[in-house]
FIFI-38204 format. One record per residue (C-alpha): residue in three letters; residue number from 0; chain; z, x, y. Coordinates in steps of 0.1 Angstrom, whole numbers, plus 5000, padded with zeros to 4 digits. Each point is the difference from the previous one (the first is absolute). Layout:
% residues N
<node rest="ala" nr="NUM" kette="A" Z="Z" X="X" Y="Y"/>
...
This chain:
% residues 365
<node rest="met" nr="0" kette="A" Z="7766" X="5373" Y="2627"/>
<node rest="ser" nr="1" kette="A" Z="5011" X="5035" Y="4991"/>
<node rest="ser" nr="2" kette="A" Z="4989" X="5029" Y="5021"/>
<node rest="ala" nr="3" kette="A" Z="4990" X="5034" Y="4985"/>
<node rest="lys" nr="4" kette="A" Z="5031" X="5016" Y="5014"/>
<node rest="asp" nr="5" kette="A" Z="5022" X="4977" Y="4981"/>
<node rest="arg" nr="6" kette="A" Z="4983" X="5004" Y="4966"/>
<node rest="ile" nr="7" kette="A" Z="5023" X="5016" Y="4974"/>
<node rest="thr" nr="8" kette="A" Z="4995" X="5010" Y="4963"/>
<node rest="pro" nr="9" kette="A" Z="5018" X="4984" Y="4971"/>
<node rest="gly" nr="10" kette="A" Z="5019" X="5033" Y="4996"/>
<node rest="gln" nr="11" kette="A" Z="5013" X="4997" Y="5036"/>
<node rest="leu" nr="12" kette="A" Z="5009" X="4964" Y="4993"/>
<node rest="ile" nr="13" kette="A" Z="5024" X="5012" Y="4973"/>
<node rest="phe" nr="14" kette="A" Z="5018" X="5023" Y="5025"/>
<node rest="leu" nr="15" kette="A" Z="5000" X="4972" Y="5027"/>
<node rest="ile" nr="16" kette="A" Z="5017" X="4975" Y="4977"/>
<node rest="thr" nr="17" kette="A" Z="5024" X="5025" Y="4985"/>
<node rest="gln" nr="18" kette="A" Z="5012" X="5014" Y="5033"/>
<node rest="thr" nr="19" kette="A" Z="5005" X="4965" Y="5014"/>
<node rest="gln" nr="20" kette="A" Z="5020" X="4990" Y="4970"/>
<node rest="ile" nr="21" kette="A" Z="5022" X="5031" Y="4997"/>
<node rest="gly" nr="22" kette="A" Z="5020" X="5003" Y="5032"/>
<node rest="ile" nr="23" kette="A" Z="5033" X="4992" Y="5014"/>
<node rest="gly" nr="24" kette="A" Z="5014" X="4983" Y="4969"/>
<node rest="leu" nr="25" kette="A" Z="4997" X="5031" Y="4978"/>
<node rest="leu" nr="26" kette="A" Z="5035" X="5012" Y="5009"/>
<node rest="ser" nr="27" kette="A" Z="5018" X="4967" Y="4995"/>
<node rest="leu" nr="28" kette="A" Z="4979" X="4987" Y="4970"/>
<node rest="ala" nr="29" kette="A" Z="5025" X="5011" Y="4973"/>
<node rest="ser" nr="30" kette="A" Z="5030" X="4986" Y="5019"/>
<node rest="lys" nr="31" kette="A" Z="4984" X="4965" Y="5006"/>
<node rest="val" nr="32" kette="A" Z="4986" X="4995" Y="4965"/>
<node rest="his" nr="33" kette="A" Z="5031" X="5014" Y="4982"/>
<node rest="gly" nr="34" kette="A" Z="5021" X="4976" Y="5020"/>
<node rest="ala" nr="35" kette="A" Z="4981" X="4972" Y="4982"/>
<node rest="ala" nr="36" kette="A" Z="4990" X="5014" Y="4966"/>
<node rest="lys" nr="37" kette="A" Z="5025" X="5028" Y="4995"/>
<node rest="gly" nr="38" kette="A" Z="4989" X="5024" Y="4972"/>
<node rest="asp" nr="39" kette="A" Z="4968" X="4980" Y="4994"/>
<node rest="ala" nr="40" kette="A" Z="4988" X="5006" Y="5035"/>
<node rest="trp" nr="41" kette="A" Z="4971" X="5021" Y="4988"/>
<node rest="ile" nr="42" kette="A" Z="4988" X="4971" Y="4978"/>
<node rest="ser" nr="43" kette="A" Z="5001" X="4978" Y="5031"/>
<node rest="val" nr="44" kette="A" Z="4978" X="5025" Y="5019"/>
<node rest="leu" nr="45" kette="A" Z="4974" X="5001" Y="4972"/>
<node rest="leu" nr="46" kette="A" Z="4999" X="4962" Y="4999"/>
<node rest="ala" nr="47" kette="A" Z="4998" X="4999" Y="5038"/>
<node rest="gly" nr="48" kette="A" Z="4970" X="5024" Y="4999"/>
<node rest="met" nr="49" kette="A" Z="4983" X="4976" Y="4975"/>
<node rest="leu" nr="50" kette="A" Z="5007" X="4971" Y="5023"/>
<node rest="ala" nr="51" kette="A" Z="4986" X="5019" Y="5030"/>
<node rest="gln" nr="52" kette="A" Z="4968" X="5006" Y="4979"/>
<node rest="leu" nr="53" kette="A" Z="4997" X="4962" Y="4996"/>
<node rest="phe" nr="54" kette="A" Z="5002" X="4996" Y="5038"/>
<node rest="ile" nr="55" kette="A" Z="4974" X="5028" Y="5004"/>
<node rest="phe" nr="56" kette="A" Z="4977" X="4981" Y="4976"/>
<node rest="ile" nr="57" kette="A" Z="5003" X="4968" Y="5020"/>
<node rest="ile" nr="58" kette="A" Z="4992" X="5019" Y="5033"/>
<node rest="trp" nr="59" kette="A" Z="4970" X="5016" Y="4982"/>
<node rest="cys" nr="60" kette="A" Z="4987" X="4967" Y="4988"/>
<node rest="leu" nr="61" kette="A" Z="5002" X="4987" Y="5035"/>
<node rest="gly" nr="62" kette="A" Z="4983" X="5031" Y="5014"/>
<node rest="arg" nr="63" kette="A" Z="4971" X="5000" Y="4976"/>
<node rest="arg" nr="64" kette="A" Z="4991" X="4965" Y="5012"/>
<node rest="phe" nr="65" kette="A" Z="4997" X="5014" Y="5036"/>
<node rest="pro" nr="66" kette="A" Z="4990" X="5036" Y="4994"/>
<node rest="ser" nr="67" kette="A" Z="4990" X="5008" Y="5036"/>
<node rest="leu" nr="68" kette="A" Z="5028" X="4981" Y="5017"/>
<node rest="thr" nr="69" kette="A" Z="5036" X="5008" Y="5007"/>
<node rest="leu" nr="70" kette="A" Z="5028" X="4975" Y="4996"/>
<node rest="tyr" nr="71" kette="A" Z="4998" X="4993" Y="5037"/>
<node rest="asp" nr="72" kette="A" Z="4963" X="4992" Y="4997"/>
<node rest="tyr" nr="73" kette="A" Z="5001" X="4975" Y="4972"/>
<node rest="leu" nr="74" kette="A" Z="5032" X="4982" Y="5010"/>
<node rest="pro" nr="75" kette="A" Z="4982" X="4978" Y="5025"/>
<node rest="val" nr="76" kette="A" Z="4972" X="4994" Y="4974"/>
<node rest="leu" nr="77" kette="A" Z="5025" X="4987" Y="4974"/>
<node rest="leu" nr="78" kette="A" Z="5026" X="4983" Y="5022"/>
<node rest="gly" nr="79" kette="A" Z="4981" X="4990" Y="5032"/>
<node rest="lys" nr="80" kette="A" Z="5000" X="5017" Y="5034"/>
<node rest="tyr" nr="81" kette="A" Z="5035" X="4989" Y="5012"/>
<node rest="ile" nr="82" kette="A" Z="5020" X="5003" Y="4968"/>
<node rest="gly" nr="83" kette="A" Z="4982" X="5032" Y="4992"/>
<node rest="lys" nr="84" kette="A" Z="5009" X="5015" Y="5033"/>
<node rest="cys" nr="85" kette="A" Z="5036" X="4989" Y="4995"/>
<node rest="ile" nr="86" kette="A" Z="5002" X="5017" Y="4966"/>
<node rest="gln" nr="87" kette="A" Z="4984" X="5031" Y="5016"/>
<node rest="phe" nr="88" kette="A" Z="5028" X="5000" Y="5026"/>
<node rest="leu" nr="89" kette="A" Z="5027" X="4997" Y="4973"/>
<node rest="tyr" nr="90" kette="A" Z="4985" X="5028" Y="4979"/>
<node rest="thr" nr="91" kette="A" Z="4999" X="5022" Y="5032"/>
<node rest="ala" nr="92" kette="A" Z="5036" X="4991" Y="5008"/>
<node rest="tyr" nr="93" kette="A" Z="5011" X="5007" Y="4964"/>
<node rest="phe" nr="94" kette="A" Z="4983" X="5035" Y="5000"/>
<node rest="ile" nr="95" kette="A" Z="5016" X="5008" Y="5034"/>
<node rest="ser" nr="96" kette="A" Z="5034" X="4989" Y="4986"/>
<node rest="val" nr="97" kette="A" Z="4997" X="5022" Y="4969"/>
<node rest="ser" nr="98" kette="A" Z="4990" X="5029" Y="5023"/>
<node rest="ser" nr="99" kette="A" Z="5031" X="4995" Y="5021"/>
<node rest="tyr" nr="100" kette="A" Z="5022" X="4998" Y="4969"/>
<node rest="ile" nr="101" kette="A" Z="4986" X="5033" Y="4988"/>
<node rest="ile" nr="102" kette="A" Z="5007" X="5016" Y="5034"/>
<node rest="ile" nr="103" kette="A" Z="5036" X="4986" Y="4998"/>
<node rest="gln" nr="104" kette="A" Z="5006" X="5014" Y="4965"/>
<node rest="phe" nr="105" kette="A" Z="4985" X="5033" Y="5010"/>
<node rest="ser" nr="106" kette="A" Z="5022" X="5003" Y="5030"/>
<node rest="asp" nr="107" kette="A" Z="5032" X="4991" Y="4981"/>
<node rest="thr" nr="108" kette="A" Z="4992" X="5025" Y="4972"/>
<node rest="met" nr="109" kette="A" Z="4992" X="5029" Y="5024"/>
<node rest="arg" nr="110" kette="A" Z="5031" X="4994" Y="5021"/>
<node rest="glu" nr="111" kette="A" Z="5022" X="4998" Y="4969"/>
<node rest="trp" nr="112" kette="A" Z="4988" X="5033" Y="4986"/>
<node rest="val" nr="113" kette="A" Z="4987" X="5023" Y="5027"/>
<node rest="leu" nr="114" kette="A" Z="4998" X="4985" Y="5035"/>
<node rest="ile" nr="115" kette="A" Z="5036" X="4987" Y="5002"/>
<node rest="asp" nr="116" kette="A" Z="5004" X="5003" Y="5038"/>
<node rest="thr" nr="117" kette="A" Z="4964" X="4991" Y="5009"/>
<node rest="pro" nr="118" kette="A" Z="4997" X="4965" Y="5016"/>
<node rest="lys" nr="119" kette="A" Z="4984" X="4975" Y="4977"/>
<node rest="trp" nr="120" kette="A" Z="4973" X="4991" Y="5025"/>
<node rest="ile" nr="121" kette="A" Z="4988" X="5036" Y="5001"/>
<node rest="val" nr="122" kette="A" Z="4995" X="5002" Y="4963"/>
<node rest="met" nr="123" kette="A" Z="4982" X="4967" Y="5000"/>
<node rest="ser" nr="124" kette="A" Z="4977" X="5011" Y="5029"/>
<node rest="ile" nr="125" kette="A" Z="4991" X="5032" Y="4981"/>
<node rest="met" nr="126" kette="A" Z="4990" X="4980" Y="4969"/>
<node rest="ser" nr="127" kette="A" Z="4981" X="4975" Y="5022"/>
<node rest="gly" nr="128" kette="A" Z="4982" X="5027" Y="5019"/>
<node rest="val" nr="129" kette="A" Z="4989" X="5018" Y="4968"/>
<node rest="cys" nr="130" kette="A" Z="4987" X="4967" Y="4986"/>
<node rest="phe" nr="131" kette="A" Z="4981" X="4992" Y="5032"/>
<node rest="tyr" nr="132" kette="A" Z="4983" X="5034" Y="5000"/>
<node rest="leu" nr="133" kette="A" Z="4983" X="4993" Y="4967"/>
<node rest="leu" nr="134" kette="A" Z="4997" X="4963" Y="5004"/>
<node rest="arg" nr="135" kette="A" Z="4973" X="5003" Y="5027"/>
<node rest="glu" nr="136" kette="A" Z="4977" X="5017" Y="4975"/>
<node rest="ser" nr="137" kette="A" Z="4975" X="4985" Y="4976"/>
<node rest="leu" nr="138" kette="A" Z="5010" X="4988" Y="4965"/>
<node rest="arg" nr="139" kette="A" Z="4982" X="5030" Y="4985"/>
<node rest="thr" nr="140" kette="A" Z="5021" X="5024" Y="5021"/>
<node rest="ile" nr="141" kette="A" Z="5032" X="4983" Y="4990"/>
<node rest="ala" nr="142" kette="A" Z="4989" X="5000" Y="4963"/>
<node rest="arg" nr="143" kette="A" Z="4993" X="5038" Y="5002"/>
<node rest="phe" nr="144" kette="A" Z="5034" X="5006" Y="5014"/>
<node rest="phe" nr="145" kette="A" Z="5016" X="4979" Y="4972"/>
<node rest="val" nr="146" kette="A" Z="4981" X="5022" Y="4975"/>
<node rest="leu" nr="147" kette="A" Z="5017" X="5031" Y="5014"/>
<node rest="val" nr="148" kette="A" Z="5034" X="4984" Y="5001"/>
<node rest="phe" nr="149" kette="A" Z="4997" X="4987" Y="4965"/>
<node rest="phe" nr="150" kette="A" Z="5008" X="5034" Y="4985"/>
<node rest="cys" nr="151" kette="A" Z="5035" X="4998" Y="5016"/>
<node rest="asn" nr="152" kette="A" Z="5008" X="4975" Y="4973"/>
<node rest="phe" nr="153" kette="A" Z="4996" X="5027" Y="4974"/>
<node rest="ala" nr="154" kette="A" Z="5023" X="5023" Y="5019"/>
<node rest="val" nr="155" kette="A" Z="5025" X="4971" Y="5001"/>
<node rest="ile" nr="156" kette="A" Z="4997" X="4996" Y="4962"/>
<node rest="ile" nr="157" kette="A" Z="5004" X="5037" Y="4993"/>
<node rest="ile" nr="158" kette="A" Z="5031" X="5003" Y="5022"/>
<node rest="ala" nr="159" kette="A" Z="5015" X="4969" Y="4984"/>
<node rest="ala" nr="160" kette="A" Z="4992" X="5013" Y="4965"/>
<node rest="cys" nr="161" kette="A" Z="5023" X="5030" Y="5006"/>
<node rest="ala" nr="162" kette="A" Z="5029" X="4976" Y="4996"/>
<node rest="tyr" nr="163" kette="A" Z="4993" X="4997" Y="4963"/>
<node rest="thr" nr="164" kette="A" Z="5022" X="5031" Y="4995"/>
<node rest="his" nr="165" kette="A" Z="5029" X="4977" Y="5006"/>
<node rest="val" nr="166" kette="A" Z="4994" X="4967" Y="4983"/>
<node rest="asn" nr="167" kette="A" Z="5016" X="4976" Y="4975"/>
<node rest="phe" nr="168" kette="A" Z="4975" X="4978" Y="4982"/>
<node rest="leu" nr="169" kette="A" Z="5028" X="4978" Y="4987"/>
<node rest="tyr" nr="170" kette="A" Z="5003" X="4984" Y="5034"/>
<node rest="ala" nr="171" kette="A" Z="4967" X="4982" Y="4993"/>
<node rest="leu" nr="172" kette="A" Z="5010" X="4989" Y="4966"/>
<node rest="pro" nr="173" kette="A" Z="4999" X="4976" Y="4982"/>
<node rest="val" nr="174" kette="A" Z="4966" X="4988" Y="5012"/>
<node rest="gly" nr="175" kette="A" Z="5000" X="4963" Y="5009"/>
<node rest="gln" nr="176" kette="A" Z="5037" X="4997" Y="5001"/>
<node rest="glu" nr="177" kette="A" Z="5001" X="4980" Y="5032"/>
<node rest="gly" nr="178" kette="A" Z="4979" X="4971" Y="4987"/>
<node rest="leu" nr="179" kette="A" Z="4969" X="4982" Y="5013"/>
<node rest="leu" nr="180" kette="A" Z="5016" X="4983" Y="5030"/>
<node rest="lys" nr="181" kette="A" Z="5012" X="5033" Y="5016"/>
<node rest="ile" nr="182" kette="A" Z="4967" X="5017" Y="4992"/>
<node rest="ala" nr="183" kette="A" Z="4982" X="4971" Y="5017"/>
<node rest="lys" nr="184" kette="A" Z="5022" X="5004" Y="5031"/>
<node rest="gly" nr="185" kette="A" Z="4992" X="5037" Y="5000"/>
<node rest="val" nr="186" kette="A" Z="4963" X="4991" Y="4999"/>
<node rest="his" nr="187" kette="A" Z="5005" X="4978" Y="5031"/>
<node rest="glu" nr="188" kette="A" Z="5017" X="5029" Y="5018"/>
<node rest="ala" nr="189" kette="A" Z="4974" X="5026" Y="4988"/>
<node rest="val" nr="190" kette="A" Z="4968" X="4980" Y="5007"/>
<node rest="asn" nr="191" kette="A" Z="5004" X="5003" Y="5038"/>
<node rest="phe" nr="192" kette="A" Z="5000" X="5038" Y="4997"/>
<node rest="phe" nr="193" kette="A" Z="4964" X="4997" Y="4987"/>
<node rest="ala" nr="194" kette="A" Z="4988" X="4982" Y="5031"/>
<node rest="gly" nr="195" kette="A" Z="4972" X="5018" Y="5017"/>
<node rest="tyr" nr="196" kette="A" Z="4971" X="4991" Y="4976"/>
<node rest="glu" nr="197" kette="A" Z="4993" X="4971" Y="5024"/>
<node rest="ile" nr="198" kette="A" Z="4981" X="5025" Y="5021"/>
<node rest="leu" nr="199" kette="A" Z="4972" X="4991" Y="4976"/>
<node rest="leu" nr="200" kette="A" Z="4997" X="4967" Y="5019"/>
<node rest="val" nr="201" kette="A" Z="4990" X="5019" Y="5031"/>
<node rest="cys" nr="202" kette="A" Z="4981" X="5031" Y="4987"/>
<node rest="tyr" nr="203" kette="A" Z="4981" X="4984" Y="4971"/>
<node rest="pro" nr="204" kette="A" Z="4966" X="4998" Y="5017"/>
<node rest="phe" nr="205" kette="A" Z="5003" X="5036" Y="5013"/>
<node rest="val" nr="206" kette="A" Z="5002" X="5014" Y="4964"/>
<node rest="glu" nr="207" kette="A" Z="4968" X="5014" Y="4986"/>
<node rest="gly" nr="208" kette="A" Z="4990" X="4990" Y="4964"/>
<node rest="asp" nr="209" kette="A" Z="4999" X="4968" Y="4981"/>
<node rest="asn" nr="210" kette="A" Z="5029" X="4975" Y="4994"/>
<node rest="thr" nr="211" kette="A" Z="5009" X="5015" Y="4966"/>
<node rest="val" nr="212" kette="A" Z="5004" X="5035" Y="5016"/>
<node rest="lys" nr="213" kette="A" Z="5023" X="4986" Y="5027"/>
<node rest="leu" nr="214" kette="A" Z="5022" X="4983" Y="4974"/>
<node rest="lys" nr="215" kette="A" Z="5003" X="5032" Y="4980"/>
<node rest="ala" nr="216" kette="A" Z="5010" X="5019" Y="5031"/>
<node rest="ala" nr="217" kette="A" Z="5027" X="4975" Y="5010"/>
<node rest="thr" nr="218" kette="A" Z="5012" X="4999" Y="4964"/>
<node rest="phe" nr="219" kette="A" Z="5003" X="5038" Y="4998"/>
<node rest="ala" nr="220" kette="A" Z="5019" X="5001" Y="5033"/>
<node rest="asn" nr="221" kette="A" Z="5025" X="4974" Y="4987"/>
<node rest="ile" nr="222" kette="A" Z="5004" X="5018" Y="4967"/>
<node rest="phe" nr="223" kette="A" Z="5009" X="5032" Y="5018"/>
<node rest="thr" nr="224" kette="A" Z="5025" X="4982" Y="5022"/>
<node rest="thr" nr="225" kette="A" Z="5015" X="4983" Y="4970"/>
<node rest="leu" nr="226" kette="A" Z="5004" X="5033" Y="4981"/>
<node rest="met" nr="227" kette="A" Z="5014" X="5018" Y="5030"/>
<node rest="tyr" nr="228" kette="A" Z="5025" X="4972" Y="5007"/>
<node rest="thr" nr="229" kette="A" Z="5010" X="4999" Y="4963"/>
<node rest="phe" nr="230" kette="A" Z="5005" X="5038" Y="5000"/>
<node rest="val" nr="231" kette="A" Z="5022" X="4998" Y="5031"/>
<node rest="ile" nr="232" kette="A" Z="5022" X="4972" Y="4988"/>
<node rest="phe" nr="233" kette="A" Z="5004" X="5013" Y="4965"/>
<node rest="thr" nr="234" kette="A" Z="5009" X="5034" Y="5013"/>
<node rest="ser" nr="235" kette="A" Z="5026" X="4984" Y="5023"/>
<node rest="leu" nr="236" kette="A" Z="5014" X="4980" Y="4970"/>
<node rest="val" nr="237" kette="A" Z="5005" X="5031" Y="4978"/>
<node rest="val" nr="238" kette="A" Z="5014" X="5022" Y="5028"/>
<node rest="phe" nr="239" kette="A" Z="5026" X="4976" Y="5014"/>
<node rest="ser" nr="240" kette="A" Z="5024" X="4979" Y="4981"/>
<node rest="pro" nr="241" kette="A" Z="4999" X="4962" Y="5007"/>
<node rest="pro" nr="242" kette="A" Z="5031" X="5000" Y="5022"/>
<node rest="glu" nr="243" kette="A" Z="4985" X="5028" Y="5021"/>
<node rest="leu" nr="244" kette="A" Z="4967" X="4982" Y="5004"/>
<node rest="glu" nr="245" kette="A" Z="5019" X="4970" Y="5013"/>
<node rest="leu" nr="246" kette="A" Z="5012" X="5021" Y="5029"/>
<node rest="leu" nr="247" kette="A" Z="4969" X="5020" Y="5010"/>
<node rest="pro" nr="248" kette="A" Z="4975" X="4984" Y="5023"/>
<node rest="his" nr="249" kette="A" Z="4975" X="5028" Y="4996"/>
<node rest="pro" nr="250" kette="A" Z="5005" X="5014" Y="4965"/>
<node rest="leu" nr="251" kette="A" Z="4969" X="5022" Y="5001"/>
<node rest="leu" nr="252" kette="A" Z="5012" X="5019" Y="5031"/>
<node rest="tyr" nr="253" kette="A" Z="5035" X="5005" Y="4986"/>
<node rest="met" nr="254" kette="A" Z="4985" X="5012" Y="4967"/>
<node rest="val" nr="255" kette="A" Z="4978" X="5026" Y="5018"/>
<node rest="lys" nr="256" kette="A" Z="5029" X="5011" Y="5023"/>
<node rest="ala" nr="257" kette="A" Z="5020" X="5009" Y="4969"/>
<node rest="leu" nr="258" kette="A" Z="4973" X="5024" Y="4988"/>
<node rest="ser" nr="259" kette="A" Z="5006" X="5037" Y="5006"/>
<node rest="phe" nr="260" kette="A" Z="4974" X="5027" Y="5001"/>
<node rest="ser" nr="261" kette="A" Z="5004" X="5038" Y="5003"/>
<node rest="ile" nr="262" kette="A" Z="4979" X="5003" Y="5032"/>
<node rest="val" nr="263" kette="A" Z="5001" X="4964" Y="5013"/>
<node rest="glu" nr="264" kette="A" Z="5029" X="4980" Y="5013"/>
<node rest="arg" nr="265" kette="A" Z="5001" X="4964" Y="5010"/>
<node rest="ala" nr="266" kette="A" Z="4970" X="4990" Y="4979"/>
<node rest="asp" nr="267" kette="A" Z="5005" X="4965" Y="5012"/>
<node rest="leu" nr="268" kette="A" Z="4987" X="5010" Y="5035"/>
<node rest="tyr" nr="269" kette="A" Z="4968" X="5013" Y="4985"/>
<node rest="phe" nr="270" kette="A" Z="4997" X="4968" Y="4979"/>
<node rest="leu" nr="271" kette="A" Z="5007" X="4979" Y="5031"/>
<node rest="ser" nr="272" kette="A" Z="4972" X="5019" Y="5019"/>
<node rest="leu" nr="273" kette="A" Z="4975" X="4989" Y="4973"/>
<node rest="trp" nr="274" kette="A" Z="5013" X="4965" Y="5000"/>
<node rest="val" nr="275" kette="A" Z="4996" X="4997" Y="5037"/>
<node rest="val" nr="276" kette="A" Z="4962" X="5006" Y="4996"/>
<node rest="val" nr="277" kette="A" Z="4998" X="4975" Y="4972"/>
<node rest="ala" nr="278" kette="A" Z="5019" X="4973" Y="5019"/>
<node rest="thr" nr="279" kette="A" Z="4978" X="5005" Y="5030"/>
<node rest="thr" nr="280" kette="A" Z="4969" X="4992" Y="4981"/>
<node rest="ser" nr="281" kette="A" Z="5015" X="4967" Y="4988"/>
<node rest="cys" nr="282" kette="A" Z="5007" X="4990" Y="5035"/>
<node rest="ile" nr="283" kette="A" Z="4965" X="5010" Y="5011"/>
<node rest="gly" nr="284" kette="A" Z="4985" X="4979" Y="4972"/>
<node rest="tyr" nr="285" kette="A" Z="5018" X="4969" Y="5012"/>
<node rest="met" nr="286" kette="A" Z="4993" X="5006" Y="5037"/>
<node rest="phe" nr="287" kette="A" Z="4963" X="5004" Y="4991"/>
<node rest="met" nr="288" kette="A" Z="5000" X="4966" Y="4983"/>
<node rest="ala" nr="289" kette="A" Z="5018" X="4985" Y="5030"/>
<node rest="ser" nr="290" kette="A" Z="4976" X="5016" Y="5025"/>
<node rest="lys" nr="291" kette="A" Z="4970" X="4986" Y="4980"/>
<node rest="gly" nr="292" kette="A" Z="5016" X="4966" Y="5003"/>
<node rest="gly" nr="293" kette="A" Z="5007" X="5003" Y="5037"/>
<node rest="ala" nr="294" kette="A" Z="4964" X="5013" Y="5006"/>
<node rest="ser" nr="295" kette="A" Z="4986" X="4970" Y="4980"/>
<node rest="leu" nr="296" kette="A" Z="5020" X="4976" Y="5021"/>
<node rest="cys" nr="297" kette="A" Z="4989" X="5015" Y="5032"/>
<node rest="gln" nr="298" kette="A" Z="4964" X="5009" Y="4989"/>
<node rest="ala" nr="299" kette="A" Z="5006" X="5037" Y="5007"/>
<node rest="gln" nr="300" kette="A" Z="5000" X="5034" Y="4982"/>
<node rest="his" nr="301" kette="A" Z="5031" X="5008" Y="4980"/>
<node rest="arg" nr="302" kette="A" Z="5006" X="5031" Y="5021"/>
<node rest="lys" nr="303" kette="A" Z="5004" X="4978" Y="5031"/>
<node rest="ala" nr="304" kette="A" Z="5026" X="4979" Y="4982"/>
<node rest="ala" nr="305" kette="A" Z="5019" X="5030" Y="4987"/>
<node rest="pro" nr="306" kette="A" Z="5021" X="5007" Y="5031"/>
<node rest="tyr" nr="307" kette="A" Z="5013" X="4964" Y="5001"/>
<node rest="val" nr="308" kette="A" Z="5008" X="5001" Y="4963"/>
<node rest="val" nr="309" kette="A" Z="5020" X="5032" Y="5003"/>
<node rest="val" nr="310" kette="A" Z="5019" X="4988" Y="5031"/>
<node rest="leu" nr="311" kette="A" Z="5008" X="4967" Y="4984"/>
<node rest="ala" nr="312" kette="A" Z="5013" X="5016" Y="4968"/>
<node rest="phe" nr="313" kette="A" Z="5020" X="5025" Y="5021"/>
<node rest="val" nr="314" kette="A" Z="5015" X="4973" Y="5022"/>
<node rest="ile" nr="315" kette="A" Z="5009" X="4978" Y="4971"/>
<node rest="ser" nr="316" kette="A" Z="5017" X="5029" Y="4982"/>
<node rest="leu" nr="317" kette="A" Z="5022" X="5005" Y="5031"/>
<node rest="phe" nr="318" kette="A" Z="5016" X="4966" Y="4996"/>
<node rest="phe" nr="319" kette="A" Z="5014" X="5008" Y="4965"/>
<node rest="gln" nr="320" kette="A" Z="5030" X="5022" Y="5005"/>
<node rest="ser" nr="321" kette="A" Z="5027" X="4984" Y="4978"/>
<node rest="pro" nr="322" kette="A" Z="4999" X="5008" Y="4963"/>
<node rest="leu" nr="323" kette="A" Z="5006" X="4964" Y="4991"/>
<node rest="leu" nr="324" kette="A" Z="4971" X="4989" Y="5022"/>
<node rest="ile" nr="325" kette="A" Z="4977" X="5027" Y="4985"/>
<node rest="arg" nr="326" kette="A" Z="5010" X="4989" Y="4965"/>
<node rest="glu" nr="327" kette="A" Z="4992" X="4963" Y="5008"/>
<node rest="tyr" nr="328" kette="A" Z="4967" X="5011" Y="5015"/>
<node rest="gly" nr="329" kette="A" Z="4991" X="5018" Y="4968"/>
<node rest="arg" nr="330" kette="A" Z="5011" X="4971" Y="4979"/>
<node rest="ile" nr="331" kette="A" Z="4978" X="4976" Y="5019"/>
<node rest="leu" nr="332" kette="A" Z="4970" X="5023" Y="4999"/>
<node rest="ser" nr="333" kette="A" Z="5004" X="5005" Y="4962"/>
<node rest="asn" nr="334" kette="A" Z="4998" X="4962" Y="4995"/>
<node rest="val" nr="335" kette="A" Z="4972" X="4995" Y="5024"/>
<node rest="thr" nr="336" kette="A" Z="4980" X="5028" Y="4983"/>
<node rest="tyr" nr="337" kette="A" Z="4992" X="4977" Y="4971"/>
<node rest="val" nr="338" kette="A" Z="4984" X="4975" Y="5023"/>
<node rest="phe" nr="339" kette="A" Z="4976" X="5026" Y="5015"/>
<node rest="val" nr="340" kette="A" Z="4992" X="5021" Y="4970"/>
<node rest="leu" nr="341" kette="A" Z="4998" X="4972" Y="4974"/>
<node rest="gly" nr="342" kette="A" Z="5004" X="4965" Y="5014"/>
<node rest="ile" nr="343" kette="A" Z="4973" X="5000" Y="5027"/>
<node rest="pro" nr="344" kette="A" Z="4974" X="5021" Y="4980"/>
<node rest="phe" nr="345" kette="A" Z="5004" X="4978" Y="4970"/>
<node rest="val" nr="346" kette="A" Z="4996" X="4968" Y="5021"/>
<node rest="leu" nr="347" kette="A" Z="4969" X="5015" Y="5016"/>
<node rest="leu" nr="348" kette="A" Z="4986" X="5010" Y="4966"/>
<node rest="met" nr="349" kette="A" Z="5005" X="4965" Y="4987"/>
<node rest="ile" nr="350" kette="A" Z="4983" X="4984" Y="5031"/>
<node rest="ser" nr="351" kette="A" Z="4971" X="5025" Y="4995"/>
<node rest="val" nr="352" kette="A" Z="4996" X="4992" Y="4963"/>
<node rest="val" nr="353" kette="A" Z="5005" X="4962" Y="5002"/>
<node rest="phe" nr="354" kette="A" Z="4978" X="4994" Y="5030"/>
<node rest="lys" nr="355" kette="A" Z="4975" X="5028" Y="4989"/>
<node rest="val" nr="356" kette="A" Z="5003" X="5018" Y="5032"/>
<node rest="lys" nr="357" kette="A" Z="4990" X="5036" Y="5000"/>
<node rest="glu" nr="358" kette="A" Z="4980" X="5025" Y="5020"/>
<node rest="ala" nr="359" kette="A" Z="4962" X="4995" Y="4997"/>
<node rest="arg" nr="360" kette="A" Z="4983" X="5030" Y="4983"/>
<node rest="arg" nr="361" kette="A" Z="4981" X="5022" Y="5024"/>
<node rest="ser" nr="362" kette="A" Z="4975" X="5027" Y="4997"/>
<node rest="ala" nr="363" kette="A" Z="5015" X="5035" Y="4998"/>
<node rest="gly" nr="364" kette="A" Z="5011" X="5014" Y="5033"/>
């Protein structure tokens, strides 16, 4: 059911997953995970990456049983028409909710650092407008844009690496000092930052190549995200003392702000400019998944559902102004994420295996 315009290569799948994973949470990752695992936060991130790989494998096992169908296509096959449509609606609502949360976090960060006097709704509308501009395009066009943006990640890494002129590796020692319980709590905090690989549920049939190639592409994307997150959090751990990390909501930005170059001032603003692009791609990824769900429910093209998805995400984001409300919204989403990226796919896979339900093999084409 995939058109030629939506076909992407395994290489483009790597960038699609990576850019959907690495987004708004990059700046607050160190603060959140350190709050749970302290000096062993980097271990928690590595373990969370392994856990994310398990989730990817489950999604891949499900996708290989329905190689030419998206999640929205085989839900009615496995669960029946009415329950299937209900789960489709819940997935669409979930993706819209995540999109709105990204818009909220983006707005708060931008207003805190550079657009202090700009009304919140204007910053949100700018983000929503940029997302809509690309969301109307085919998956191939979106993937090509993600390929270009991917290299911003290397610029982020290079800028952050400059902080190694002022580090204290003793902050991260001794390794394992916090114990298994705190490391496990850190894994719980970190695993949500890896979310984004669930785009495989929607784009699996559009990827060229066999099933093994698709798994390798998704695995490579997750490995890159894991290594980048580990680098970011380890750098934060050795730059800031534990008491300092407790106080900083965005350690990465404060770290870059402290850097001084002979010809460049306020390196954090250059860093933030790169982060804006990366965060936008994550929002586009979730909006694409939501628009595919809305289109499936209404039997329409995803580009026709795109305006409604963007408007809904924008309107929802307007309701969350209080920091306490935003924090609670994020907590609910982090818990619900397990249901949509692990729970439902696992149940669907079990139903498919136990009842031997899978897509009938067709001739090539």
